N, C-alpha and C positions, 0 to 999 in steps of 0.2 A: 264751267261751263258756259265759252263764248256765245253770243249771239248767231254765230255761224257751226253751233255743236251741232247743224245738221245734215252738218257735209261731210262727205266721209274725208276730206282734205282741203286746208285752206291756204290761201294766197301766201308766202312767206312773208316775214317781214321785211321792209328794207334799210337796211341803214344807212346814217343821217350822221354826215362827219361836219364839224363845226372848222373850217378851212382850220389849215395848217396856224404855226403858230408864226411864223414869216406872215402873214398875211391878216394877222389879230396884233390889237396893241394889247402891249405888256406892261404887268403893273413896274410901277418906278420904283429904283433901289429904296429912293424915302421910304413907299408903301411898306415892302418890303422888309425893311428895319423896325417901322413901328410893328407890323402884323406879329411878323415870328415871337417874342419876347410873352407874346398874351396868347398860346396857340396853347401854352399846357397844360395852364390852369383852366381853358376855357373845355380840355378836352375831360379834363378828369373831374366834371359838372356828367355830361352828359354818358348816360345814363346807356345807349346802345354801343359807347367801346369799349361795357364789361362785357364781352360774350360768356366767360367761361363760365360755367354752371360749379352750384358750390353744396356742396355735402347738409346733409339734415339728417333730422333723429330719425338713427335705423334706418341710413343706406338712403334713402328717399333724394332727390335734388333739386334745386332750384335755379334757374336764370339768375343771374345778377342785375338783373335790371328788376327781378321781381322783390328787392329784398329794401331794405326800409331806408329812408336817408340815414339813420345814425347808425346802420352799420358800415363800416371801413370798407372805401372804395382804392384801388391802390391807383399812384397820380403819376401820373405822365411826369416823363423825364426831362429834354429838350427836344423840338422842333427842328428839321432839315428841310427848306420849302426846297420841289421838283420842279413847279409850273404853278404860276397863274397867267388867269388868262381872263382878260377883260371882258367881257363881253355885255354889258353897260355901264358905257362911259360915263360922268359926269354924277350928278344926285336926280335923282338917288343913284346909286350905281350898283353893280352884279358880279362881283368872280367868280373864278373857278378856279382853287385851287389845291392842290395834291402835295403831300403832305408826306415825310417818313415821321416814326414816333417808335419808339421803341420796337425797330427791326419791324414794323405795319405801314404798309403804304394807304395814309386817307385820305377821304376829299372832303371838301366842304365847302358849298357854296355861299358865298361871304355876300351880305346888302350891305352899303353904301350910304348913309343917309348925317344930314347934319343934326345937331340932339334939338331937344325941343318940342312942343305940344304933337309935335307930327308924329316923330318917333314913338312914344309915347305912347299911342292911339295906336299904330300897326303896330308896335309889339304886345298890345292888349296882354302886358302882364310876365308875358314869358322874359321873365329876367334872367333866365340861364343861357338863352338865346345869344348873348348879351358878349362880344370879345372884350372889346373895350376902344378906345380910343385912338386912331389911324392919323395916318396921313401923308397926303399923295400930292401931287400937283393942282388939283385944288383945293389945297389943304385942307385942315382936317374936317374926319367925320367917324360917324362909329359904325363900327364895323360890329357887324349879327349873321346869325343866323339866318339865310334868306328864303326860310321853307317857313317861316312863319309870318310871312309877306307874303300879302295874296296878289298884290302888282308884279314881284317879281317871281314868282310862281308861275303864274302867267310868261314872261317875259322870256321864264326857262324852257317854257316849253316850247315859244317861238323857236328856240336855237334849237332847240333838241328833235322836232319833227316839222316837216315840210307841212308848210299852213293848208296847201291842198288838198294834202292826207286828213288831215286835221276837219276837213270840209267837209271829207268821207265820210267822217263818222258823225256828224251832226255839232261840229263844235266850230263855232267861228267866236277866233280871238280879235280881229280887227273891226269895229264897230258893232253896232248891237248882235247883242245874240240873238241868231235865227227871227230881225226883224224887230223886237221888241227891244225897250229898253232895259229888261229885265239883268244886271249884272251875273256875269259866269262868277257861282260859286265854286266856291276851292274850300279841301279840307283836309288837312294834314293826319296822316298815321305812322308811329316809325314801329317800322319792326325790327329782327334780332341783323339782320345783314343790309337793311335799308332803310329810310324812308320813303311815302307811296305819298302821294299828292291828288286825286282825286279832282279832276275837272267836271264839274253839274253831273257826276256821274254817270257818268259818255268816255273818258280814259282817261286811265294813269299813268303818273310818273310816277317810277322805280328810281332812286336816287342812292345809289348803292355808298355807304360808309368808308366798304374797304376797296382798292382801285389792284389788280396786277399790269402787269407788262403791256398787256394786249388784250384778248376778247376775255369777259366777265365770265367763269359757268356756270349763272345765272343766266345769264344771258342766250350765251353759245347752248341750253338745253332747252332753254323756253323754245328759242328760233327753229329747231332739229327737232325735235317733241311736233312741236304746230306742221312743220313739212308733211309728217308723216301721217297725219294725223289726230295727232292724239288733241282731244277734246277738254280733259280736265281740267286745263289751265285760259288763264286770261288768257285772250288771240293777242298776238305778237303784231304791233303798227309798225316802230320804228326803232332803231339800238340807235345812243347819241354816244357818237366817240369826239375826243376830242385826242389830235396826233396819231393815233392806231387803238388807244386808252377807253373800253369801254367806260364811260360814266355814269350811266342807265337805259333803261327799254323804259318805251312808253308802250302799254294793254293797251285793251280792253277793259272797262271796267266792270266789274265782276260783282261788285258793291260787297266786296271785301268779308261776307260772309260770317258767318262764328266760327274762330278758335276752334279746334277739333277737341285742345288742351279745355276748353272753357267747356264747351261738351259734356265730353268725359266727366268733368269735375261737378258738374250739377247735377249729372245721372247720381257720382257716390255719397253726394252728398241726400237726393233721398233714399236711398241703402239703405246709409248709417245714421238717419232721422227715426225708418223701420225697422230695421236689423231685422229681414227676413228675405230669403231666397232671391240673387239677384231680379229673376225673371218674374217677381209680385212686386217687385218696388216700382213705383208710377214713371220713375224715370232711367226703363232699363233701356241700355246703349246696345243693345244685340245686333240689333236690324238696322244701326248703323255702322257695325262695325263689318258689318257682313258687306255691305254697300260702302264700305272706304278696300271690303278687303278684293273686293270683284276692280276697283277702280287701279290701288296698287295693281294686280297681275296686269292690268292692260296699259298703263304703264310702263312697266316693266319688257313689253312684248314690243314696243313702239321706243324704246332706246335701244334694244338691241335691230330694229329694224332700221333705228338713225342712226347710232353708228357701230354696227356689229356684232355678233359674237364668237366668241372663242370654242373653242374646249376647256370645261374644267383645267385650274392646276391647283389640286387640294392641297399640297405640300407648299406651294407659295399663300393657300389664304394659311395657312397652321403656321407659316412661320410672323404670318401680320399681326395674328392673332395672339399668335407669345409676344410682340413687340406692342400690342395697346394696352396687353395684359400689365408687363413689363412698368406701363406708361401709365396704368390707371394707380397700380399698386405707389408707386415714386408718388403719385398726388395724394395719397390715400382713399381715392375714391371709392374703390372697390376691391371687394377681398374675395378670393378663393380656392379651397383645399385645390396644392399642388399636383399632389401624388393624381389625382382624380383629372382637375385640368388635362395631366401632364399624357395620360392613358388615352381620354378621348382625342387629344390631338395627334396622337400615333394613328389611333383609328383609321382619323381622318385623313392622314399622310393614305395609306392603304387603299383606299377605295378610287376605286378601276372606274368607275361610271358616275360622275359625279354631278353629269350636268355640266349646265355650259356659263363661261365667265361676261360678261356682258358692265357694260359701263352700270354702275347701283346709283343711287342716291346718294347713299352714303350715311345720311346723319337723319331716316326715317323718323318721323315721331309724329304726335300725337300736335305737339305745337307747331308744324309745317305744313299743314292741311288744312280746310274751311271746309266749312258747310255752306253752298247756298243753296238757294229755292231751287233750284234745278240741280244741286247735287253736287259731289267734295270736287272739291281741287284741289291744287300739290300749290302753296302760295309761296312754301321757301324750295329753292334749291340746288343748294350750294350748304357742304359743312359749316360749321363755325367753332372759332374757339373752344375747348370744355370739352366737343362733341366728337364721337368717333368715327376719326383722319386718317385711314390706312388702306393700303393701294394692291390689290392684290395681283398681278400681272401675268400671266402665261406667259412662259418663256421666260421669266427676270423682271427687266422692265423697271419705271420707278421704283420705292418705296413710297410710303407716305412718311411725314415728320415735319415736312415744310408746312407751317404756315398760308394758307391762302392769303394774298395781299402781298406775303413775302417776297425776295428777291426770285425771281422767273414764275412767281401766281405758283395753286394748288397743285399736283396732276390730278385726275380725276378719276376719281376711285372704280375700280375695276374690279368685279369677287363674280359669286355666286347671287341670284340675285336672295337668297332667302338670306343672306346676310341682311336689307330691307323689313325683310319679316324677324327677325329678330330684334331689332332695333326699336319695333312698333312693337315685339312683345315685352320686351322693356318699361317701352313706354307706358305700357297699361299698368306694367307693376308698378311705375315707378307714381305715376300719376295715384293709382289705388292708397300709396302709402303716403304720399303728402296731403292728401285729403282728410286720411284719417287723419293725422298728425294736427291740420286745419279745425275739424272736430270734435276732436279730443288729445290736447299733448301728451294726454297721462292716459289715454284708453284704447292702447294698439293692441292689450290681450285682449279687451271685448270685439272688438272692430279684425284684429285680424283674420277671423275666418269669414269674416262679408266678405274683405277684399282679396283674398286668396280666389273665394267663391267668385266675384265680377272679373276677378283680372282672368281665369280659366274661362269662365262663361264666353268672354269678348275673344278671346285668342282662339278659342277653338271658331263664333261665328266668323272670324278673320280672315281665319286658315278655309274656313267653308269657300269663303267666296274669292278671293284669292285662286283655288284650285279650279272654279266653275269658269274664268276667261277665260275667253277664244286664245291657243294660242298657247296659254302659259307651260301647257304641259310636255313642250320640245324643249323649255328650256330647264328642265329639273329633271334633277335624278329619275329613274323610273321605276325603282323602287322604293317602298313607301319607308323603306329601313331604311334605308340611305338619305332619302331627305330625312330623314329623324336626324338622324345622325350631324348629316350635316349642319339642322338648326340649334341641334342642342348647342355644337363647337362656336356656331360666330353667334352665342347667348353667350358665348365667353369676351367675348372683344368691348 
């Protein structure tokens, strides 16, 4: 929740565009030629590039960035540079590069410095941040991930946001900070879809790893939700665009908080140690689950307000679920009984009053919410590779299957709000199993009853909070048995 959380509405973020390419220096042919061959190896070393979820024993999943370095990662192939903008010429230099690789549009912000002790100090042991030696009109330089360099991070923020706006948030990038000699503190956090740079705990710059052909879904949803007064996000300050393409977003600092996944794992560790009823364990998570449910209901009401709602389309939902099941089956990530699933989807198609279709999160889980000292926040608003990414649009429309960041971008998921409830319930189940595997890899038989009890208790608490959110009842089926049917069907996707 932002500092403006006590207001029903906040000022909408203003988009700032870093001038058209024709008015900004372009990277030399020499620089591009020396950079391109080194990008695949660099990308192969970056954990954030690999977003697919990997099966764990018993069907739980792990994100690829959670794997050990010894576990194999797919290697990148070849890169095709789309655009390189020179944000700061000379040494140190700063480049904004976009390029395609394996059918995905990536973004890298690259620093250029002369080799030597100064560079070693800047990198601070971040060897994987180095792309390699490149050459431009100023001679040879070492190219590296600019986000590990606090000096260049401040330069990026100057480009991304009007200094006047930053001053209004208490951040002065030119001269002493607030009249003192204290240097602005910069810290970096990597998330699955972006890198987040926090400046003096006042504002944070989220730089997207993947780009679309225009608006980025995360930025679009943050600004729209903020405009209708949804305060469970870090308030947007500015959207950073180059030539009409969203590169990142500046937000008020939320302190990032503690990821919901980490809180849930802590609760489960206490439970598995004590082997008692979940409500009697020291780290009972149910109260937080209920608060998370309330926030989720508010999010859905805000999404309907921001993007509109239409009559639910159960036949389209069922078809999308079938596509998602086929995709999961081909990856071997989840198995279901086909006959019972087919019967359930036939019942879904026959529903006459299914509630509304709205734009949903589409990949809602404990991994993309965070608990701060002022409440729960939604920290990630885009589906990522390996997560459910399907769209059911009333009256037809686009179907899912295109990766976000691929040609044309990914369509925004439109479905029943119950879909996000289902993905959170699946997240409860997956985290309970993964924590059990961590606690005792060979002891699932002993821990399974506690895992199921934890999942059931927290699912009930979440749903109780969700149903209590003002206005959410207008989006859902009026009959509880229909709600339960839709939820069971959505759990298949």
